C-alpha positions in Angstrom: 3.3 -2.1 19.5 3.1 1.4 17.9 -0.3 2.6 17.3 -1.2 4.3 14.1 -3.9 6.9 13.9 -7.0 5.9 12.2 -7.5 9.1 9.9 -6.0 10.1 6.7 -6.5 13.5 5.1 -5.7 13.8 1.5 -4.3 17.1 0.5 -3.8 16.9 -3.2 -4.7 20.0 -5.0 -5.6 18.2 -8.1 -8.0 15.7 -6.5 -11.7 16.0 -5.5 -10.7 15.0 -1.9 -8.7 18.2 -1.2 -8.6 18.2 2.7 -11.3 15.8 3.3 -11.1 12.4 4.9 -10.7 9.7 2.3 -10.8 6.8 4.6 -11.4 6.6 8.3 -9.5 3.4 9.0 -6.0 3.6 7.1 -4.2 1.6 9.9 -6.4 -1.4 9.0 -5.9 -1.0 5.3 -2.1 -1.0 5.6 -2.3 -4.0 8.1 -4.4 -5.9 5.5 -2.9 -4.8 2.1 0.4 -3.2 2.9 1.8 -0.4 0.8 -0.5 -1.6 -2.1 -3.4 0.2 -0.4 -2.0 3.6 -1.0 -3.2 6.2 -1.9 -6.3 5.0 0.0 -8.9 6.5 -2.4 -12.2 4.8 -3.1 -10.9 3.9 -6.6 -7.7 2.2 -5.2 -9.9 0.3 -2.7 -12.0 -0.9 -5.6 -8.9 -1.9 -7.6 -7.8 -4.0 -4.5 -11.2 -5.6 -4.1 -11.0 -6.5 -7.9 -7.6 -8.2 -7.5 -8.7 -10.1 -4.4 -11.9 -11.3 -6.2 -9.8 -12.5 -9.2 -7.4 -14.2 -6.8 -10.1 -16.0 -4.9 -11.8 -17.1 -8.1 -8.5 -18.6 -9.5 -8.1 -20.9 -6.4 -8.1 -24.5 -6.8 -8.1 -27.4 -4.4 -4.5 -28.1 -5.6 -3.3 -24.5 -5.2 -4.6 -24.6 -1.6 -3.2 -28.0 -0.6 0.2 -28.2 -2.5 3.2 -26.4 -0.9 6.5 -26.8 -2.7 7.7 -30.4 -2.5 4.5 -31.5 -0.4 2.3 -32.5 -3.1 0.8 -35.5 -1.4 -1.5 -36.6 1.4 -0.8 -39.0 4.2 -3.7 -41.4 4.7 -4.8 -42.5 8.1 -2.6 -45.7 7.8 0.5 -43.4 7.3 0.9 -44.1 3.5 1.6 -41.2 1.1 -1.4 -40.7 -1.3 
């Protein structure tokens, strides 16, 4: 497995983070959120947190348990419920 360095230095001339460490664990962010985590700024992390909060709030028992054609339970007697 390839190990990714933990630091990211933003070097945008038009930002307040010019040359400063924006996040000390970018590898974890990419692993957890993929490319959607870029550009790793505090504002982007807040946006990701808000999206995740809304996703969790919208979950229902049905959305957790139903998967494609599998919209039933099998009771302990083996019968579809």
